[in-house]
C-alpha positions as CSV (number, residue, x, y, z in Angstrom):
1,M,16.5,-55.3,18.6
2,K,14.1,-55.9,21.4
3,T,13.3,-52.7,23.4
4,W,13.3,-53.2,27.2
5,R,10.4,-51.6,29.1
6,R,9.7,-51.4,32.8
7,H,6.7,-53.3,34.0
8,S,3.7,-51.6,35.5
9,I,3.7,-50.9,39.3
10,F,0.1,-49.7,39.4
11,W,-1.3,-52.7,41.2
12,P,1.5,-53.1,43.7
13,L,1.3,-49.4,44.6
14,L,-2.5,-49.5,44.8
15,L,-2.4,-52.6,47.1
16,I,0.3,-51.0,49.4
17,A,-1.8,-47.8,49.6
18,A,-5.0,-49.7,50.3
19,G,-3.4,-51.9,52.9
20,I,-2.0,-48.9,54.8
21,L,-5.3,-47.0,54.7
22,L,-7.3,-50.0,55.8
23,F,-4.8,-50.7,58.6
24,L,-5.1,-47.2,59.9
25,N,-8.9,-47.4,59.6
26,N,-8.9,-50.6,61.7
27,L,-6.8,-48.8,64.3
28,G,-9.3,-46.0,64.4
29,Q,-6.9,-43.4,63.0
30,L,-9.0,-42.8,60.0
31,P,-12.7,-42.3,60.9
32,G,-15.6,-43.8,58.9
33,T,-16.5,-47.1,57.2
34,T,-14.6,-48.7,54.3
35,W,-17.1,-47.1,51.9
36,D,-16.4,-43.7,53.4
37,L,-12.7,-44.2,52.7
38,V,-13.4,-45.2,49.1
39,A,-15.7,-42.2,48.6
40,R,-13.1,-39.8,49.9
41,L,-9.8,-41.3,48.8
42,W,-10.5,-42.6,45.4
43,P,-8.4,-39.8,43.8
44,L,-5.4,-41.9,45.0
45,L,-6.1,-44.0,41.9
46,L,-5.0,-41.1,39.8
47,I,-1.9,-40.4,41.9
48,V,-0.9,-44.1,41.6
49,A,-1.6,-44.1,37.9
50,G,0.6,-41.0,37.5
51,L,3.5,-42.5,39.5
52,D,3.2,-45.6,37.4
53,G,3.5,-43.5,34.3
54,F,6.7,-41.9,35.6
55,W,8.1,-45.4,36.4
56,R,7.3,-46.8,32.9
57,G,8.6,-43.6,31.2
58,E,5.9,-43.6,28.6
59,G,4.8,-40.0,28.9
60,Y,6.0,-37.5,31.5
61,A,3.7,-34.6,30.7
62,G,0.6,-36.8,31.0
63,A,1.9,-38.5,34.2
64,T,2.5,-35.1,35.8
65,V,-1.0,-33.8,34.9
66,V,-2.7,-37.0,36.1
67,T,-0.8,-37.0,39.4
68,G,-1.6,-33.3,39.9
69,L,-5.3,-33.9,39.2
70,G,-5.3,-36.7,41.7
71,V,-3.8,-34.4,44.4
72,I,-6.3,-31.6,43.5
73,F,-9.3,-34.0,43.7
74,L,-8.1,-35.5,46.9
75,L,-7.7,-32.1,48.5
76,G,-11.2,-31.2,47.4
77,N,-12.6,-34.5,48.9
78,L,-10.8,-33.8,52.2
79,G,-12.3,-30.3,52.4
80,Y,-9.1,-28.3,51.8
81,M,-10.6,-26.7,48.7
82,T,-14.0,-25.1,48.2
83,F,-14.8,-27.5,45.3
84,T,-15.4,-31.2,45.6
85,A,-13.8,-33.7,43.2
86,W,-17.1,-34.0,41.3
87,D,-17.3,-30.2,40.8
88,L,-13.8,-30.2,39.5
89,I,-14.4,-33.2,37.1
90,L,-17.2,-31.3,35.5
91,R,-14.9,-28.6,34.5
92,L,-11.5,-30.3,34.2
93,W,-12.1,-33.4,32.2
94,P,-10.9,-31.8,28.9
95,V,-7.4,-31.6,30.6
96,V,-7.1,-35.3,29.9
97,L,-7.1,-34.6,26.2
98,V,-4.5,-31.9,26.7
99,A,-2.3,-34.2,28.6
100,V,-2.4,-36.9,25.9
101,G,-1.7,-34.3,23.2
102,L,1.3,-32.9,25.1
103,D,2.8,-36.4,25.5
104,I,2.5,-37.0,21.8
105,L,4.1,-33.6,21.1
106,V,6.9,-33.9,23.6
107,G,7.6,-37.6,23.1
108,H,9.6,-39.7,25.5
109,N,12.6,-41.1,23.5
110,R,14.8,-38.0,23.6
111,P,17.2,-37.3,26.5
112,W,15.5,-34.0,27.3
113,S,11.9,-35.3,27.0
114,A,11.6,-36.3,30.6
115,V,12.6,-32.9,32.0
116,L,10.5,-31.0,29.4
117,G,7.5,-33.3,29.9
118,V,7.5,-32.8,33.7
119,L,7.9,-29.0,33.2
120,V,5.0,-28.9,30.8
121,G,2.9,-31.0,33.1
122,L,3.6,-28.8,36.1
123,L,2.7,-25.7,34.0
124,V,-0.6,-27.3,33.1
125,T,-1.3,-28.3,36.7
126,A,-0.4,-24.8,37.9
127,G,-2.8,-23.4,35.3
128,I,-5.6,-25.6,36.6
129,V,-5.0,-24.4,40.2
130,W,-4.9,-20.8,38.9
131,V,-8.3,-21.2,37.2
132,I,-9.8,-22.8,40.3
133,T,-8.6,-20.1,42.7
134,T,-9.0,-16.9,40.5
135,A,-12.0,-17.9,38.3
136,P,-10.9,-15.8,35.3
137,L,-13.6,-17.2,33.0
138,A,-17.1,-15.8,33.1
139,A,-20.2,-16.4,31.0
140,N,-22.7,-13.8,29.9
141,Y,-26.0,-14.1,31.8
142,K,-29.4,-12.4,31.7
143,T,-32.2,-12.4,34.2
144,Q,-35.8,-13.3,33.5
145,E,-38.8,-13.2,35.8
146,V,-41.4,-16.0,35.6
147,S,-44.9,-16.3,37.0
148,L,-47.7,-18.9,36.7
149,S,-51.3,-18.6,37.9
150,L,-52.9,-21.0,40.4
151,N,-56.5,-20.5,39.4
152,D,-57.7,-21.8,42.8
153,A,-56.5,-25.3,42.1
154,G,-56.2,-27.6,45.2
155,K,-53.6,-29.8,43.6
156,A,-50.6,-29.1,41.4
157,R,-48.5,-31.4,39.2
158,G,-45.3,-29.9,37.9
159,T,-42.0,-30.4,36.1
160,I,-39.0,-28.2,36.6
161,S,-36.1,-29.0,34.4
162,M,-32.8,-27.1,34.5
163,P,-29.8,-28.4,32.5
164,V,-26.8,-26.8,34.2
165,G,-26.4,-24.6,37.2
166,K,-28.0,-24.1,40.7
167,L,-31.7,-24.6,41.5
168,N,-33.2,-23.1,44.6
169,L,-36.8,-24.3,45.2
170,G,-39.1,-23.5,48.1
171,A,-42.4,-21.8,49.3
172,G,-43.1,-18.1,48.9
173,A,-45.7,-17.5,46.1
174,E,-48.9,-15.9,47.4
175,G,-52.5,-15.3,46.4
176,N,-53.5,-16.7,43.1
177,T,-49.9,-17.2,42.0
178,L,-48.8,-20.8,41.6
179,L,-45.2,-20.1,40.9
180,N,-42.9,-17.2,40.6
181,G,-39.2,-17.1,40.1
182,T,-36.0,-15.2,39.2
183,L,-33.9,-17.1,36.6
184,R,-30.3,-16.2,35.7
185,L,-29.9,-17.6,32.3
186,S,-27.0,-18.0,29.9
187,S,-27.0,-15.7,26.8
188,G,-28.3,-18.4,24.5
189,E,-30.9,-19.9,26.8
190,T,-34.7,-19.5,26.5
191,I,-37.5,-20.6,28.9
192,D,-40.6,-22.6,28.2
193,Q,-43.3,-22.3,30.8
194,G,-47.0,-23.0,31.0
195,V,-49.9,-24.1,33.2
196,T,-53.2,-25.9,32.4
197,N,-56.1,-26.6,34.7
198,S,-58.3,-29.6,34.8
199,V,-61.0,-29.9,37.5
200,D,-59.1,-29.2,40.7
201,T,-55.5,-29.8,39.4
202,A,-53.0,-27.3,37.9
203,T,-50.4,-28.9,35.7
204,F,-47.4,-26.8,35.0
205,Y,-43.9,-26.9,33.5
206,L,-40.8,-24.8,33.6
207,Q,-37.8,-25.7,31.4
208,S,-35.0,-24.2,29.4
209,H,-33.7,-24.6,25.9
210,G,-30.6,-23.5,24.1
211,I,-28.3,-23.8,27.1
212,T,-24.5,-23.5,26.6
213,L,-22.9,-26.3,28.5
214,F,-20.4,-24.2,30.4
215,V,-19.9,-24.7,34.1
216,P,-17.7,-21.9,35.3
217,F,-15.7,-21.6,38.5
218,G,-16.4,-18.9,41.0
219,S,-19.2,-17.5,43.1
220,N,-22.9,-17.9,42.5
221,S,-22.8,-14.7,40.4
222,S,-20.9,-16.5,37.7
223,Q,-23.2,-19.4,37.1
224,A,-26.7,-20.1,35.9
225,E,-29.1,-20.0,38.9
226,W,-32.9,-20.4,39.3
227,T,-34.7,-19.3,42.4
228,V,-38.3,-20.6,42.3
229,Q,-41.1,-20.1,44.8
230,L,-44.2,-22.2,45.0
231,N,-47.6,-21.4,46.6
232,P,-47.9,-23.5,49.8
233,A,-51.7,-23.9,49.4
234,P,-51.9,-26.8,46.9
235,V,-50.8,-30.4,47.4
236,Y,-47.9,-31.0,45.0
237,R,-46.5,-33.8,42.9
238,L,-43.2,-32.6,41.7
239,D,-40.7,-33.8,39.1
240,V,-37.4,-31.9,39.4
241,K,-34.6,-32.5,36.9
242,L,-31.0,-31.1,36.8
243,S,-28.3,-32.5,34.6
244,V,-25.3,-30.9,36.1
245,G,-25.1,-28.7,39.2
246,E,-26.7,-28.2,42.6
247,S,-30.3,-28.6,43.7
248,N,-31.5,-27.0,47.0
249,L,-35.1,-28.0,47.7
250,D,-36.7,-26.5,50.8
251,L,-40.0,-28.5,51.2
252,T,-40.6,-27.6,54.9
253,Q,-43.6,-25.3,54.0
254,L,-45.0,-27.4,51.2
255,K,-47.6,-30.3,51.1
256,L,-46.6,-33.2,48.9
257,D,-48.1,-36.5,47.6
258,G,-45.2,-37.4,45.4
259,L,-41.6,-36.2,44.5
260,T,-39.0,-37.2,41.9
261,I,-35.6,-35.7,41.8
262,Q,-33.1,-36.5,39.0
263,N,-29.5,-35.1,39.1
264,A,-26.9,-36.7,36.8
265,V,-23.8,-35.1,38.4
266,G,-23.7,-32.7,41.3
267,K,-25.2,-32.0,44.7
268,T,-28.8,-32.5,45.9
269,V,-30.0,-31.0,49.2
270,V,-33.6,-31.6,50.4
271,K,-35.2,-30.2,53.5
272,L,-38.2,-32.2,54.5
273,P,-41.4,-31.1,56.3
274,E,-42.2,-32.1,59.9
275,A,-45.1,-34.3,58.7
276,G,-46.6,-35.8,55.6
277,T,-47.4,-39.0,53.8
278,F,-45.7,-39.3,50.4
279,S,-43.2,-41.3,48.5
280,A,-40.1,-39.7,46.9
281,T,-37.4,-41.0,44.5
282,I,-34.0,-39.3,44.3
283,Q,-31.6,-40.3,41.5
284,N,-28.1,-38.8,41.7
285,A,-25.6,-40.7,39.6
286,V,-22.4,-39.0,40.8
287,G,-22.1,-36.5,43.6
288,E,-23.6,-35.9,47.0
289,T,-27.2,-36.2,48.4
290,I,-28.1,-34.6,51.7
291,I,-31.5,-35.1,53.4
292,R,-32.3,-32.8,56.2
293,V,-35.3,-33.8,58.4
294,P,-36.9,-32.3,61.5
295,K,-36.5,-34.3,64.7
296,G,-39.5,-36.5,65.3
297,A,-40.5,-36.6,61.6
298,P,-41.6,-40.0,60.2
299,L,-39.0,-40.9,57.6
300,R,-37.8,-44.1,55.9
301,V,-34.9,-44.1,53.4
302,R,-34.2,-47.0,51.1
303,L,-30.7,-46.9,49.6
304,E,-29.6,-48.2,46.2
305,R,-25.9,-47.5,46.0
306,A,-22.6,-48.7,44.6
307,L,-19.4,-46.7,45.5
308,T,-21.3,-44.4,47.9
309,S,-20.8,-43.7,51.6
310,T,-23.7,-43.1,53.9
311,S,-24.3,-41.5,57.3
312,Q,-27.3,-40.8,59.5
313,P,-28.1,-39.5,63.0
314,A,-27.2,-41.8,65.9
315,D,-30.8,-42.5,66.9
316,F,-31.9,-43.7,63.4
317,S,-32.3,-47.4,62.9
318,V,-30.3,-49.2,60.1
319,S,-31.3,-52.5,58.7
320,G,-29.4,-53.5,55.6
321,R,-29.9,-50.7,53.1
322,T,-32.9,-49.2,54.9
323,I,-32.7,-46.2,57.4
324,T,-35.6,-45.3,59.6
325,S,-36.2,-42.4,61.9
326,P,-37.4,-42.9,65.5
327,G,-40.8,-41.3,64.5
328,F,-41.4,-43.8,61.6
329,T,-44.0,-46.4,62.5
330,G,-44.6,-47.9,59.1
331,A,-48.2,-46.6,58.8
332,G,-47.7,-43.5,56.8
333,G,-44.9,-41.0,56.7
334,M,-42.2,-40.0,54.3
335,D,-40.8,-42.8,52.3
336,L,-37.7,-42.0,50.2
337,T,-35.7,-44.1,47.8
338,I,-32.3,-42.8,47.0
339,S,-30.4,-44.3,44.1
340,Q,-26.8,-43.2,43.7
341,A,-23.8,-44.8,42.0
342,I,-20.8,-42.8,43.3
343,G,-20.4,-40.2,46.0
344,A,-22.0,-39.7,49.4
345,I,-25.5,-39.8,51.0
346,R,-26.1,-38.0,54.3
347,V,-29.2,-37.9,56.4
348,E,-29.1,-35.3,59.1
349,Y,-31.4,-33.3,61.4
350,L,-32.4,-29.8,60.6
351,P,-30.8,-27.3,63.0
């Protein structure tokens, strides 16, 4: 006997939701460009997918969890939670496996499977909210001090590589110290560091091994965090790498002739100096990139983006995918290329 199944309503629901949001945007009720809406409201895809799962009746536990995740991600994107959707995805993606397993376990052919599936899905979603708000998990961390010598070099070339956590980088080292820092490390993590000198250039590296890929919820005290200070005397060419987490680079007191920042998933915040002539490349696959620049500083930003919203001060010039400050003349200055697939890019003035 042929089994009758309901057809999918995913695309009709998605078109209805998109039409309503675009209509409100055209009326000025929802601020921002179309890309801004996509960047903020994409969790509606999960909500629509969950509702479609309920309609088709092919798995109630999974549909409940997917809908709940969509609501949580949406609240994060709208600022009603302290974590963005990208932060949550880093931690919650295994829940998808849990949802699939629960649907297989509960099934959907028995009369009571719908009620039980919804209840189980609600319990899982409630557990996710509890983990987010109470941060019951904590990793074991240790603290290590690092220091590298400058040896009177006038230039410095360095690589700083941190797999997971929060990186704070700025000026502060003094005398003949090239770099010093305080590193909060996971229990299984070790640090490689070194510096070599050639003529007038110091080449250094700071990187970790043996990291446990655990990204906990909670305050800064419950995550890996590096605070690194550089000597402001040399001219730097820096290569900063972070796989998952947040990079905060205060370059206002540093002299640069080159900069590369790579962050696979997370947030990158860069404070630029008032003046300087250098090129920089920032690659952030998924997340948020924020560039803070002093007023009057010469800055050009070239954008390579996909599903990414952008914003800049009102007095900046925009031509295609290039943003320039009023102080940029084309003859020198700070030239940035930002490549980002999904998320948001913001250029704003320093306070």
